BAFIKE-203156 format. One line per 10 residues: for each residue x, y, z of N, C-alpha, C. Coordinates in nm, 3 decimals, m for minus. Layout:
// BAFIKE-203156
X,Y,Z,X,Y,Z,X,Y,Z; ... .
This chain:
// BAFIKE-203156
m1.924,0.473,6.615,m2.060,0.431,6.650,m2.136,0.549,6.710; m2.260,0.568,6.667,m2.341,0.679,6.714,m2.390,0.653,6.857; m2.401,0.760,6.938,m2.446,0.742,7.076,m2.596,0.714,7.085; m2.639,0.658,7.198,m2.782,0.632,7.219,m2.856,0.761,7.251; m2.786,0.857,7.316,m2.843,0.987,7.350,m2.749,1.097,7.304; m2.802,1.218,7.298,m2.720,1.334,7.263,m2.609,1.352,7.365; m2.487,1.374,7.316,m2.372,1.409,7.400,m2.335,1.552,7.362; m2.378,1.647,7.444,m2.368,1.789,7.408,m2.225,1.832,7.377; m2.128,1.786,7.455,m1.990,1.829,7.434,m1.931,1.779,7.303; m1.993,1.674,7.246,m1.946,1.624,7.117,m2.023,1.686,7.000 .
m2.126,1.763,7.034,m2.198,1.838,6.931,m2.135,1.976,6.917; m2.124,2.047,7.029,m2.066,2.182,7.025,m1.921,2.176,6.977; m1.892,2.258,6.877,m1.756,2.264,6.825,m1.728,2.165,6.713; m1.825,2.079,6.681,m1.802,1.985,6.571,m1.808,2.060,6.439; m1.698,2.055,6.364,m1.687,2.129,6.238,m1.722,2.040,6.119; m1.796,2.097,6.028,m1.827,2.029,5.904,m1.712,2.052,5.806; m1.703,1.970,5.704,m1.602,1.992,5.601,m1.633,2.122,5.528; m1.527,2.200,5.499,m1.547,2.321,5.421,m1.604,2.283,5.284; m1.695,2.365,5.236,m1.749,2.344,5.101,m1.727,2.470,5.018; m1.720,2.451,4.888,m1.695,2.562,4.796,m1.808,2.568,4.694 .
m1.864,2.686,4.676,m1.974,2.706,4.581,m1.948,2.835,4.502; m1.986,2.832,4.376,m1.975,2.951,4.292,m2.115,2.997,4.250; m2.128,3.128,4.233,m2.256,3.182,4.184,m2.228,3.298,4.091; m2.329,3.334,4.015,m2.322,3.449,3.926,m2.458,3.516,3.919; m2.473,3.604,3.820,m2.598,3.680,3.810,m2.720,3.590,3.791; m2.705,3.482,3.718,m2.820,3.393,3.694,m2.875,3.340,3.825; m2.785,3.299,3.915,m2.829,3.244,4.044,m2.898,3.351,4.130; m2.843,3.472,4.131,m2.905,3.576,4.214,m3.041,3.618,4.158; m3.054,3.617,4.024,m3.183,3.651,3.962,m3.285,3.541,3.989; m3.244,3.415,3.976,m3.335,3.304,4.005,m3.386,3.312,4.148 .
m3.297,3.347,4.240,m3.340,3.359,4.380,m3.443,3.471,4.394; m3.416,3.587,4.332,m3.510,3.700,4.342,m3.647,3.661,4.287; m3.648,3.591,4.175,m3.776,3.545,4.118,m3.844,3.446,4.211; m3.765,3.362,4.277,m3.819,3.260,4.366,m3.890,3.317,4.488; m3.858,3.441,4.525,m3.925,3.504,4.638,m4.021,3.615,4.592; m4.064,3.604,4.467,m4.173,3.689,4.420,m4.136,3.824,4.365; m4.009,3.846,4.335,m3.965,3.975,4.281,m4.003,3.988,4.134; m4.033,4.109,4.092,m4.067,4.143,3.953,m4.193,4.074,3.902; m4.291,4.053,3.991,m4.422,4.009,3.941,m4.480,4.114,3.848; m4.453,4.239,3.881,m4.489,4.350,3.793,m4.363,4.388,3.714 .
m4.354,4.350,3.588,m4.232,4.377,3.511,m4.205,4.525,3.486; m4.303,4.611,3.518,m4.282,4.755,3.502,m4.236,4.821,3.632; m4.220,4.743,3.738,m4.165,4.796,3.862,m4.014,4.803,3.847; m3.964,4.922,3.815,m3.823,4.938,3.782,m3.732,4.913,3.903; m3.781,4.941,4.022,m3.698,4.919,4.140,m3.675,4.770,4.165; m3.776,4.688,4.132,m3.757,4.544,4.147,m3.682,4.485,4.028; m3.690,4.553,3.914,m3.616,4.507,3.797,m3.464,4.513,3.823; m3.422,4.597,3.917,m3.280,4.604,3.954,m3.229,4.470,4.006; m3.319,4.385,4.056,m3.279,4.255,4.110,m3.290,4.142,4.007; m3.359,4.170,3.895,m3.387,4.062,3.800,m3.339,4.090,3.658 .
m3.277,4.205,3.634,m3.225,4.238,3.501,m3.076,4.269,3.514; m2.995,4.182,3.456,m2.850,4.191,3.475,m2.789,4.316,3.415; m2.858,4.383,3.321,m2.804,4.504,3.260,m2.851,4.632,3.329; m2.927,4.616,3.435,m2.972,4.733,3.509,m2.852,4.812,3.560; m2.862,4.945,3.551,m2.752,5.029,3.600,m2.735,5.015,3.751; m2.843,4.980,3.819,m2.838,4.966,3.964,m2.861,4.820,4.006; m2.801,4.727,3.933,m2.821,4.585,3.961,m2.789,4.554,4.107; m2.881,4.482,4.172,m2.867,4.453,4.315,m2.894,4.305,4.341; m2.854,4.262,4.459,m2.877,4.125,4.503,m2.960,4.130,4.631; m3.065,4.049,4.635,m3.150,4.045,4.755,m3.066,4.006,4.877 .
m3.085,4.074,4.990,m3.002,4.045,5.109,m3.007,3.899,5.151; m3.123,3.836,5.138,m3.137,3.699,5.186,m3.084,3.595,5.086; m3.023,3.640,4.978,m2.961,3.546,4.885,m2.859,3.457,4.956; m2.798,3.509,5.062,m2.695,3.435,5.134,m2.742,3.304,5.195; m2.872,3.287,5.213,m2.919,3.160,5.270,m2.915,3.047,5.168; m2.906,3.082,5.038,m2.908,2.978,4.936,m2.769,2.929,4.899; m2.666,3.009,4.924,m2.530,2.967,4.889,m2.489,2.849,4.976; m2.527,2.856,5.101,m2.498,2.749,5.196,m2.606,2.642,5.181; m2.577,2.536,5.106,m2.678,2.437,5.071,m2.730,2.362,5.194; m2.861,2.344,5.200,m2.923,2.273,5.311,m2.875,2.129,5.319 .
m2.839,2.071,5.204,m2.792,1.933,5.203,m2.663,1.917,5.284; m2.580,2.021,5.285,m2.456,2.015,5.364,m2.488,2.009,5.513; m2.588,2.086,5.554,m2.628,2.085,5.695,m2.681,1.948,5.734; m2.760,1.887,5.647,m2.817,1.756,5.677,m2.708,1.650,5.688; m2.607,1.660,5.602,m2.494,1.566,5.610,m2.419,1.586,5.742; m2.407,1.712,5.784,m2.339,1.740,5.911,m2.414,1.683,6.029; m2.545,1.695,6.028,m2.626,1.637,6.136,m2.609,1.485,6.142; m2.603,1.424,6.023,m2.591,1.278,6.018,m2.454,1.229,6.064; m2.351,1.311,6.043,m2.214,1.267,6.076,m2.166,1.315,6.213; m2.241,1.404,6.277,m2.197,1.458,6.406,m2.188,1.347,6.511 .
m2.071,1.331,6.576,m2.053,1.220,6.671,m2.133,1.235,6.801; m2.189,1.354,6.826,m2.265,1.374,6.949,m2.414,1.356,6.933; m2.459,1.328,6.811,m2.602,1.310,6.786,m2.633,1.164,6.755; m2.739,1.111,6.814,m2.779,0.974,6.782,m2.841,0.967,6.643; m2.854,0.847,6.590,m2.926,0.830,6.465,m3.071,0.877,6.483; m3.126,0.939,6.382,m3.265,0.987,6.389,m3.329,0.977,6.251; m3.460,0.971,6.252,m3.537,0.968,6.128,m3.540,1.109,6.069; m3.491,1.129,5.947,m3.491,1.264,5.887,m3.629,1.329,5.883; m3.734,1.248,5.882,m3.869,1.304,5.881,m3.906,1.367,6.015; m3.823,1.345,6.117,m3.845,1.406,6.249,m3.773,1.540,6.263 .
m3.709,1.583,6.155,m3.629,1.706,6.157,m3.712,1.825,6.110; m3.710,1.933,6.188,m3.779,2.056,6.152,m3.679,2.172,6.147; m3.697,2.259,6.048,m3.617,2.382,6.039,m3.685,2.485,6.129; m3.634,2.502,6.251,m3.703,2.582,6.351,m3.680,2.731,6.340; m3.555,2.771,6.320,m3.521,2.914,6.317,m3.409,2.938,6.216; m3.402,3.062,6.169,m3.296,3.102,6.077,m3.256,3.245,6.107; m3.125,3.267,6.112,m3.073,3.404,6.123,m2.968,3.425,6.016; m2.976,3.539,5.948,m2.878,3.577,5.848,m2.824,3.714,5.884; m2.692,3.724,5.893,m2.626,3.852,5.920,m2.539,3.889,5.801; m2.561,4.007,5.745,m2.482,4.055,5.633,m2.357,4.124,5.689 .
m2.240,4.079,5.644,m2.115,4.137,5.692,m2.056,4.232,5.588; m2.056,4.190,5.463,m2.010,4.273,5.352,m2.100,4.249,5.232; m2.110,4.347,5.140,m2.200,4.331,5.024,m2.160,4.210,4.939; m2.262,4.147,4.879,m2.235,4.035,4.788,m2.180,4.087,4.655; m2.071,4.031,4.606,m2.029,4.062,4.469,m2.129,4.003,4.368; m2.127,4.053,4.245,m2.220,4.002,4.143,m2.193,3.856,4.112; m2.068,3.815,4.121,m2.032,3.674,4.104,m1.913,3.647,4.195; m1.904,3.523,4.240,m1.799,3.493,4.338,m1.791,3.342,4.359; m1.675,3.298,4.403,m1.657,3.162,4.453,m1.643,3.170,4.604; m1.728,3.098,4.673,m1.743,3.112,4.818,m1.695,2.985,4.889 .
m1.622,3.005,4.998,m1.589,2.895,5.088,m1.678,2.907,5.211; m1.739,2.796,5.249,m1.831,2.795,5.363,m1.770,2.714,5.476; m1.754,2.779,5.591,m1.699,2.714,5.710,m1.811,2.702,5.813; m1.842,2.581,5.853,m1.958,2.557,5.939,m1.921,2.474,6.061; m1.987,2.505,6.172,m1.973,2.422,6.291,m2.098,2.432,6.377; m2.123,2.326,6.454,m2.233,2.328,6.548,m2.190,2.406,6.671; m2.268,2.507,6.707,m2.229,2.594,6.818,m2.307,2.567,6.945; m2.419,2.493,6.933,m2.495,2.464,7.055,m2.597,2.353,7.030; m2.642,2.293,7.141,m2.752,2.198,7.139,m2.824,2.211,7.272; m2.957,2.205,7.269,m3.036,2.224,7.390,m3.145,2.117,7.398 .
m3.164,2.066,7.519,m3.268,1.968,7.546,m3.403,2.039,7.554; m3.496,1.998,7.469,m3.630,2.056,7.468,m3.737,1.955,7.508; m3.697,1.859,7.591,m3.793,1.759,7.638,m3.809,1.646,7.539; m3.902,1.663,7.446,m3.925,1.557,7.348,m3.825,1.560,7.233; m3.746,1.665,7.226,m3.652,1.677,7.115,m3.530,1.759,7.152; m3.446,1.784,7.052,m3.324,1.862,7.070,m3.322,1.978,6.971; m3.276,2.095,7.017,m3.258,2.211,6.930,m3.109,2.224,6.902; m3.072,2.204,6.776,m2.931,2.201,6.736,m2.901,2.326,6.654; m2.796,2.401,6.692,m2.762,2.527,6.626,m2.636,2.510,6.541; m2.648,2.545,6.415,m2.537,2.536,6.319,m2.504,2.675,6.267 .
m2.378,2.713,6.277,m2.333,2.844,6.230,m2.242,2.826,6.109; m2.267,2.906,6.005,m2.187,2.899,5.882,m2.141,3.038,5.842; m2.012,3.051,5.816,m1.954,3.177,5.768,m1.922,3.160,5.620; m1.966,3.255,5.538,m1.941,3.250,5.395,m1.830,3.350,5.361; m1.720,3.299,5.303,m1.599,3.378,5.281,m1.565,3.380,5.132; m1.528,3.497,5.080,m1.498,3.507,4.937,m1.353,3.469,4.908; m1.313,3.483,4.783,m1.180,3.441,4.740,m1.068,3.525,4.801; m1.101,3.644,4.849,m1.001,3.730,4.914,m1.002,3.711,5.065; m1.070,3.609,5.111,m1.083,3.577,5.254,m1.163,3.682,5.330; m1.254,3.748,5.260,m1.342,3.848,5.320,m1.476,3.781,5.352 .
m1.522,3.788,5.478,m1.652,3.728,5.511,m1.766,3.811,5.452; m1.862,3.743,5.392,m1.976,3.812,5.332,m2.099,3.808,5.422; m2.124,3.692,5.482,m2.241,3.682,5.568,m2.227,3.561,5.660; m2.315,3.555,5.758,m2.317,3.443,5.853,m2.460,3.393,5.867; m2.476,3.263,5.853,m2.605,3.198,5.873,m2.603,3.120,6.004; m2.709,3.131,6.080,m2.728,3.045,6.197,m2.862,2.975,6.181; m2.857,2.842,6.174,m2.978,2.761,6.158,m3.001,2.685,6.287; m3.124,2.683,6.332,m3.161,2.602,6.448,m3.259,2.495,6.404; m3.213,2.372,6.416,m3.293,2.256,6.379,m3.356,2.196,6.504; m3.483,2.160,6.493,m3.548,2.087,6.602,m3.564,1.943,6.556 .
m3.504,1.851,6.632,m3.511,1.709,6.598,m3.598,1.640,6.702; m3.713,1.595,6.660,m3.806,1.528,6.752,m3.755,1.389,6.788; m3.779,1.352,6.913,m3.751,1.215,6.956,m3.613,1.189,7.012; m3.527,1.293,7.023,m3.392,1.269,7.078,m3.364,1.360,7.198; m3.469,1.400,7.270,m3.452,1.484,7.389,m3.417,1.404,7.513; m3.440,1.468,7.628,m3.415,1.405,7.759,m3.268,1.369,7.781; m3.178,1.464,7.746,m3.036,1.441,7.772,m2.979,1.539,7.874; m3.062,1.630,7.922,m3.028,1.709,8.040,m2.945,1.833,8.022; m2.916,1.876,7.899,m2.836,1.997,7.877,m2.927,2.104,7.816; m2.940,2.218,7.885,m3.034,2.322,7.842,m2.976,2.418,7.739 .
m2.850,2.399,7.702,m2.791,2.483,7.599,m2.726,2.608,7.653; m2.644,2.671,7.568,m2.567,2.788,7.609,m2.618,2.917,7.547; m2.689,2.907,7.436,m2.730,3.027,7.363,m2.880,3.025,7.338; m2.936,3.144,7.318,m3.077,3.157,7.284,m3.097,3.285,7.206; m3.162,3.275,7.093,m3.189,3.393,7.011,m3.301,3.475,7.073; m3.278,3.607,7.083,m3.379,3.697,7.138,m3.476,3.739,7.029; m3.605,3.727,7.055,m3.708,3.773,6.964,m3.796,3.875,7.034; m3.804,3.998,6.982,m3.894,4.096,7.043,m4.039,4.048,7.036; m4.117,4.087,7.133,m4.259,4.051,7.134,m4.333,4.120,7.020; m4.431,4.050,6.964,m4.512,4.110,6.859,m4.601,4.217,6.922 .
m4.595,4.341,6.874,m4.679,4.447,6.932,m4.828,4.417,6.918; m4.906,4.470,7.011,m5.052,4.453,7.006,m5.118,4.566,6.926; m5.038,4.661,6.883,m5.090,4.775,6.808,m5.110,4.738,6.661; m5.177,4.828,6.588,m5.196,4.809,6.444,m5.060,4.814,6.374; m5.034,4.724,6.281,m4.904,4.726,6.211,m4.880,4.859,6.140; m4.753,4.899,6.135,m4.718,5.021,6.061,m4.728,5.000,5.911; m4.696,4.879,5.867,m4.704,4.844,5.725,m4.757,4.701,5.713; m4.830,4.675,5.605,m4.878,4.540,5.575,m4.850,4.512,5.428; m4.789,4.397,5.403,m4.759,4.356,5.265,m4.839,4.230,5.233; m4.902,4.229,5.118,m4.977,4.112,5.072,m4.911,4.056,4.947 .
m4.870,3.930,4.954,m4.799,3.868,4.842,m4.861,3.733,4.811; m4.908,3.717,4.688,m4.957,3.586,4.646,m4.838,3.499,4.607; m4.848,3.371,4.634,m4.748,3.276,4.584,m4.815,3.194,4.474; m4.737,3.152,4.378,m4.791,3.074,4.267,m4.797,2.926,4.305; m4.878,2.851,4.232,m4.889,2.708,4.259,m4.755,2.636,4.237; m4.671,2.694,4.151,m4.540,2.633,4.126,m4.426,2.710,4.194; m4.459,2.786,4.300,m4.359,2.868,4.368,m4.243,2.784,4.421; m4.274,2.670,4.481,m4.169,2.584,4.537,m4.081,2.525,4.427; m4.142,2.494,4.313,m4.066,2.438,4.200,m3.967,2.542,4.149; m4.010,2.668,4.145,m3.920,2.776,4.103,m3.813,2.803,4.209 .
m3.856,2.811,4.336,m3.761,2.846,4.441,m3.651,2.741,4.454; m3.682,2.614,4.434,m3.582,2.510,4.454,m3.464,2.525,4.360; m3.482,2.597,4.249,m3.372,2.620,4.155,m3.264,2.708,4.215; m3.296,2.774,4.326,m3.195,2.854,4.396,m3.098,2.764,4.474; m3.131,2.634,4.487,m3.034,2.544,4.549,m3.088,2.445,4.649; m3.211,2.465,4.697,m3.266,2.372,4.796,m3.353,2.270,4.723; m3.292,2.153,4.695,m3.358,2.053,4.611,m3.431,1.946,4.692; m3.464,1.975,4.816,m3.536,1.879,4.900,m3.665,1.833,4.829; m3.680,1.702,4.806,m3.799,1.654,4.733,m3.930,1.678,4.805; m3.925,1.710,4.934,m4.047,1.741,5.008,m4.125,1.854,4.942 .
m4.053,1.939,4.867,m4.114,2.059,4.811,m4.158,2.043,4.665; m4.142,1.921,4.610,m4.185,1.899,4.472,m4.252,1.764,4.451; m4.217,1.664,4.530,m4.271,1.529,4.511,m4.392,1.504,4.600; m4.508,1.478,4.543,m4.626,1.444,4.625,m4.601,1.322,4.715; m4.525,1.226,4.666,m4.497,1.107,4.747,m4.416,1.142,4.871; m4.314,1.226,4.855,m4.232,1.267,4.970,m4.312,1.355,5.065; m4.397,1.439,5.009,m4.482,1.524,5.094,m4.575,1.437,5.179; m4.627,1.330,5.120,m4.716,1.240,5.194,m4.642,1.173,5.309; m4.515,1.137,5.287,m4.435,1.078,5.394,m4.416,1.176,5.510; m4.415,1.306,5.477,m4.402,1.409,5.579,m4.534,1.448,5.643 .
m4.643,1.384,5.600,m4.774,1.411,5.659,m4.853,1.520,5.590; m4.813,1.557,5.467,m4.883,1.662,5.392,m4.952,1.602,5.271; m5.066,1.660,5.233,m5.138,1.606,5.119,m5.084,1.660,4.986; m4.991,1.752,4.993,m4.923,1.804,4.873,m4.793,1.871,4.916; m4.701,1.894,4.821,m4.574,1.956,4.857,m4.594,2.094,4.921; m4.506,2.126,5.014,m4.514,2.253,5.085,m4.404,2.348,5.037; m4.421,2.475,5.068,m4.324,2.577,5.031,m4.205,2.572,5.126; m4.087,2.599,5.074,m3.968,2.607,5.158,m3.985,2.717,5.264; m3.945,2.687,5.387,m3.948,2.791,5.490,m3.863,2.911,5.451; m3.749,2.884,5.387,m3.661,2.994,5.347,m3.718,3.073,5.230 .
m3.818,3.018,5.162,m3.884,3.094,5.057,m3.971,3.203,5.119; m4.059,3.165,5.212,m4.142,3.272,5.272,m4.061,3.360,5.367; m3.948,3.310,5.417,m3.849,3.393,5.487,m3.802,3.505,5.393; m3.774,3.469,5.268,m3.732,3.569,5.169,m3.843,3.666,5.135; m3.967,3.618,5.129,m4.081,3.707,5.105,m4.091,3.812,5.216; m4.068,3.770,5.341,m4.075,3.864,5.454,m3.966,3.969,5.442; m3.844,3.925,5.411,m3.733,4.019,5.396,m3.759,4.118,5.283; m3.813,4.068,5.172,m3.842,4.156,5.058,m3.948,4.259,5.096; m4.047,4.219,5.175,m4.149,4.314,5.219,m4.087,4.427,5.300; m3.993,4.393,5.388,m3.926,4.496,5.469,m3.840,4.586,5.381 .
m3.766,4.525,5.288,m3.681,4.603,5.197,m3.765,4.703,5.117; m3.883,4.659,5.075,m3.971,4.747,4.997,m4.036,4.855,5.082; m4.095,4.815,5.193,m4.179,4.906,5.270,m4.101,5.002,5.359; m3.983,4.963,5.404,m3.908,5.046,5.499,m3.776,5.099,5.444; m3.718,5.032,5.346,m3.585,5.073,5.298,m3.588,5.125,5.155; m3.705,5.126,5.092,m3.717,5.171,4.953,m3.612,5.101,4.865; m3.593,4.972,4.891,m3.504,4.885,4.815,m3.355,4.917,4.832; m3.320,4.992,4.935,m3.178,5.019,4.964,m3.123,4.901,5.045; m3.069,4.801,4.976,m3.026,4.678,5.042,m2.903,4.701,5.131; m2.832,4.811,5.109,m2.714,4.841,5.190,m2.749,4.868,5.336 .
m2.875,4.902,5.363,m2.917,4.930,5.501,m2.966,4.805,5.574; m2.972,4.694,5.503,m3.021,4.568,5.560,m2.905,4.500,5.633; m2.919,4.484,5.764,m2.810,4.429,5.846,m2.829,4.281,5.877; m2.948,4.243,5.923,m2.972,4.103,5.959,m3.121,4.075,5.964; m3.153,3.946,5.960,m3.292,3.902,5.978,m3.291,3.773,6.059; m3.381,3.765,6.155,m3.399,3.644,6.236,m3.546,3.606,6.229; m3.574,3.477,6.213,m3.713,3.432,6.205,m3.728,3.295,6.270; m3.845,3.277,6.330,m3.884,3.148,6.386,m4.001,3.096,6.302; m3.986,2.975,6.250,m4.090,2.916,6.167,m4.191,2.844,6.256; m4.318,2.873,6.236,m4.421,2.819,6.325,m4.525,2.732,6.253 .
m4.529,2.738,6.121,m4.623,2.656,6.046,m4.578,2.650,5.901; m4.638,2.558,5.826,m4.604,2.542,5.685,m4.692,2.633,5.599; m4.649,2.648,5.473,m4.725,2.724,5.372,m4.736,2.635,5.249; m4.854,2.634,5.188,m4.873,2.562,5.064,m4.853,2.659,4.946; m4.783,2.616,4.841,m4.774,2.700,4.721,m4.913,2.737,4.671; m4.930,2.861,4.634,m5.060,2.911,4.591,m5.131,2.992,4.698; m5.085,2.980,4.823,m5.146,3.059,4.929,m5.093,3.203,4.926; m5.166,3.291,4.992,m5.131,3.433,4.997,m5.069,3.466,5.131; m4.954,3.532,5.127,m4.882,3.569,5.248,m4.914,3.712,5.289; m4.948,3.730,5.415,m4.965,3.861,5.474,m4.848,3.884,5.570 .
m4.769,3.987,5.544,m4.658,4.021,5.633,m4.692,4.152,5.704; m4.714,4.142,5.835,m4.743,4.261,5.917,m4.614,4.309,5.980; m4.589,4.441,5.976,m4.461,4.495,6.018,m4.478,4.615,6.110; m4.394,4.619,6.214,m4.393,4.727,6.312,m4.252,4.785,6.322; m4.243,4.918,6.324,m4.113,4.982,6.344,m4.059,4.946,6.481; m3.929,4.929,6.488,m3.859,4.886,6.608,m3.737,4.976,6.617; m3.686,5.007,6.738,m3.575,5.104,6.749,m3.460,5.081,6.652; m3.425,4.955,6.625,m3.312,4.928,6.536,m3.354,4.862,6.406; m3.487,4.855,6.380,m3.531,4.790,6.258,m3.680,4.768,6.255; m3.721,4.644,6.227,m3.862,4.611,6.207,m3.893,4.474,6.269 .
m4.005,4.466,6.340,m4.059,4.338,6.386,m4.163,4.295,6.284; m4.168,4.166,6.252,m4.268,4.120,6.154,m4.335,3.991,6.198; m4.455,3.972,6.147,m4.531,3.848,6.164,m4.592,3.814,6.029; m4.584,3.687,5.994,m4.628,3.643,5.862,m4.735,3.535,5.878; m4.840,3.545,5.798,m4.946,3.443,5.803,m5.006,3.425,5.664; m5.085,3.319,5.651,m5.154,3.296,5.524,m5.298,3.344,5.535; m5.348,3.400,5.427,m5.488,3.444,5.425,m5.582,3.324,5.430; m5.550,3.223,5.350,m5.644,3.113,5.329,m5.672,3.034,5.457; m5.570,3.010,5.539,m5.590,2.929,5.660,m5.571,3.010,5.788; m5.527,3.135,5.775,m5.507,3.220,5.891,m5.394,3.175,5.982 .
m5.307,3.088,5.932,m5.198,3.032,6.012,m5.078,3.125,6.014; m5.027,3.153,6.136,m4.901,3.226,6.145,m4.789,3.129,6.106; m4.711,3.165,6.005,m4.606,3.075,5.956,m4.467,3.117,6.001; m4.447,3.245,6.031,m4.318,3.288,6.084,m4.332,3.422,6.154; m4.239,3.448,6.242,m4.230,3.581,6.304,m4.084,3.606,6.341; m4.048,3.734,6.344,m3.909,3.765,6.374,m3.883,3.914,6.362; m3.762,3.948,6.330,m3.726,4.090,6.320,m3.609,4.109,6.224; m3.601,4.230,6.171,m3.493,4.272,6.082,m3.421,4.388,6.147; m3.289,4.384,6.146,m3.208,4.495,6.196,m3.152,4.574,6.078; m3.142,4.707,6.097,m3.092,4.795,5.992,m2.954,4.849,6.028 .
m2.876,4.876,5.923,m2.757,4.959,5.938,m2.803,5.105,5.934; m2.732,5.189,6.005,m2.769,5.331,6.005,m2.735,5.398,5.873; m2.631,5.348,5.806,m2.594,5.398,5.674,m2.575,5.279,5.581; m2.584,5.303,5.452,m2.570,5.195,5.355,m2.427,5.144,5.350; m2.413,5.012,5.332,m2.281,4.953,5.309,m2.237,4.980,5.166 .
């Protein structure tokens, strides 16, 4: 029986069932296209991510967020013995962190091991942290995802949590680099083929239930656009230097809107802020850390 209130000790350490997923070049190319890669088919550096016969075929660093299916996380939230029943429409994807541990192979079968590592009382809601390690067939870890979900309506349980992600302040100076990326009207329909099949992003009826007049773009889609902007502007597409990315989602994006990613150099990487031109809404902000040498 589910509790009436959050029981923090029954959330922390709760492990989800291991899941197994396979991917190949088609999946990595679909993901790259879903975050706006190769809009210019003559951009040879971006063609490395979308043409399987390229001599320098590469995988976008943020591809790792798609292997770990969001549906698994939602099932974990529903089955966790420390969380009360809640309306899924009250769930928000608040933050995402991806850490690259080893390079992605071109194709692989992955085992995903996930557990809830923290929960914090935020007054009107709860911030629940889920950590997932993606391991290949040789038991080598490839990357780690940390998702922070904000669930409205289940707060007031008195536990302030054990962990907190550090976000550098957005500088007040002029950005060192600015990237402008248009999204297509069917961007969410394309991106969902990477694995996130949430109907909120394709069904007008489901979008209306969520309070939107049309389907919205996946947060992890514009998360990928931000990462790609950094890879292009600061790393010249050298994905081996990409160590991690952390982002806090602050607003939604509609497919067809234009994303502006403002970027500032930071001692160990780049701070970024993302907004839409059409509504001027900041949709995410965070930072990317670099490796000093390529993996």
